Each structure stands twice: as C-alpha cells, then as structure tokens.
C-alpha positions in Angstrom: 0.5 -4.1 -13.3 -2.7 -6.0 -12.3 -6.0 -4.2 -12.0 -5.8 -4.4 -8.2 -2.3 -2.8 -8.3 -3.7 0.0 -10.4 -6.7 0.5 -8.1 -4.5 0.7 -5.0 -2.1 3.1 -6.7 -5.0 5.4 -7.6 -6.4 5.2 -4.1 -3.1 5.9 -2.3 -1.8 8.6 -4.8 -5.2 10.2 -4.9 -5.4 10.7 -1.1 -4.1 14.2 -0.2 -3.7 13.3 3.5 -1.0 10.9 2.3 0.5 12.7 -0.7 0.9 16.0 1.2 3.4 14.2 3.5 5.5 12.8 0.6 8.6 14.3 -1.1 7.1 14.5 -4.6 3.4 14.1 -3.8 1.6 11.4 -5.8 4.9 10.8 -7.7 6.3 9.3 -4.5 4.0 6.3 -4.6 5.7 3.2 -6.1 4.7 -0.4 -6.8 7.3 -2.9 -5.5 10.3 -0.7 -4.9 11.1 3.0 -5.3 13.0 4.3 -8.3 16.7 4.7 -7.9 17.4 8.2 -6.3 13.8 8.7 -5.3 13.4 11.3 -2.6 12.1 10.4 0.8 9.5 10.3 2.3 7.8 7.9 -0.1 5.3 5.0 -0.1 5.8 1.5 -1.6 3.2 -1.2 -1.9 3.3 -4.7 -3.2 1.3 -7.9 -3.4 2.2 -10.5 -0.8 -0.5 -13.1 -1.6 -3.1 -13.7 -4.3 -5.5 -16.6 -3.9 -8.5 -17.2 -6.2 -11.5 -18.9 -4.7 -13.9 -20.8 -6.9 -17.6 -21.5 -6.6 -19.2 -24.1 -8.9 -16.3 -24.0 -11.3 -16.1 -20.2 -11.7 -14.1 -17.7 -9.8 -16.1 -16.4 -6.9 -13.6 -14.0 -5.4 -9.9 -13.2 -5.1 -8.3 -12.9 -1.7 -5.1 -10.7 -1.7 -2.8 -9.3 0.8 -0.8 -6.2 0.1 2.0 -4.6 2.1 1.9 -0.8 2.1 5.0 0.9 3.6 5.9 4.5 4.4 9.7 5.0 4.1 11.5 8.0 5.5 15.1 8.9 6.0 16.7 10.1 9.2 16.9 9.4 12.9 13.1 9.4 13.7 10.2 7.2 13.0 7.7 10.0 13.6 7.0 11.0 10.0 6.9 7.3 8.8 4.3 6.5 11.4 2.3 9.6 10.5 2.2 8.5 6.9 1.4 5.0 7.9 -1.6 6.2 10.0 -2.8 8.3 7.0 -2.6 5.2 4.8 -4.6 3.2 7.4 -7.3 5.8 7.5 -7.5 5.9 3.7 -7.6 2.2 3.1 -9.3 0.5 6.0 -12.9 -0.4 4.9 -12.5 1.9 1.9 -14.3 1.6 -1.4 -12.0 0.5 -4.2 -12.8 0.4 -7.9 -11.1 -2.5 -9.5 -11.4 -2.8 -13.3 -12.5 -6.3 -14.5 -13.8 -7.3 -11.1 -17.1 -7.0 -9.3 -17.4 -5.2 -6.1 -14.8 -5.0 -3.3 -16.0 -7.4 -0.6 -13.4 -6.5 2.0 -10.5 -4.1 2.6 -9.1 -4.3 6.1 -5.8 -4.0 7.9 -4.3 -7.4 8.9 -1.1 -6.5 10.6 1.6 -3.9 10.9 5.4 -3.6 10.8 7.9 -1.0 11.8 11.6 -1.4 11.3 14.8 0.6 10.6 17.2 -0.1 7.8 20.7 1.2 7.4 22.4 1.4 4.0 25.7 3.1 3.2 25.5 5.0 6.5 22.0 6.3 5.9 19.1 5.3 8.1 15.7 4.5 6.5 12.5 4.1 8.6 9.8 1.7 7.4 6.3 1.8 8.9 3.4 0.1 7.3 0.5 -2.3 7.3 -0.6 -5.4 5.5 -4.1 -5.1 4.0 -6.4 -8.0 3.0 -8.5 -7.2 0.0 -11.3 -9.5 -1.3 -12.8 -8.7 -4.7 -15.6 -10.6 -6.4 -15.1 -12.3 -9.7 
C-alpha cells in the first residue's frame, strides 16, 4: 500500500462514527475490495487517480482522487447512506498525516455515487463519495 492508502485507512478505521456502523468495526474497512465472505456492512476505498505535479524539477504536490464506498446488503439504501454521510463528515476538510509527504493541502468531496448491485440473488447497496486529496512533496 502507498503511504496515502495507509493514512486513509487509519483515518476511516479510526473514526468511531463510521466503525460503529460496520459489521466488524475497523476490520470492515478494506482497500480495493472486501475479503471473500466479509460481513456487511463494510467500507471499501481505492485510488482512482494519482497525478504528481512538479515545480522547478522537483515534486511540488500530488493530486489524488479516492473513491470511498459503504456497502450494505438488503432491500434498503438507508444504512449505506448513513455510513456514507459519516465518511463525508470524517474526511471532508480533515487533517491527514501521510508518511513521507509534507502537509495535506486539500481533502474535499468531489462527487458521489449510489447504486444497487445484485449477485447470486443477493442485493448489495453502494453509497459513496470521491475525494480529492492534495499532499505536498
């Protein structure tokens, strides 16, 4: 995992307003995709974009976009949206300590998504946001 992945995992899994809503607390936060047979509700997050910007030949900052999703199982989106809102509150304009980088310059919600998925007769509800993160260095 990259340093930013680790920092996001620590922020999400260390926020009790999020983990108290998950099946296995902080163990229900996954990078990329959930483990096979993971219990719902859970949270996944993954990097969508990572663009380094350079100033005078050195890296000035890194501009990343991460998608963070709450995933529940059942007929209703209510819990998925509740978890999504807790994620938004925890991450929007939050401080983030990223090993190997300077300060966090920006952490803001860029967009959101909500959609159902049916697999083998089971309905999964996805509700999440895309977050832009700029870190210096």
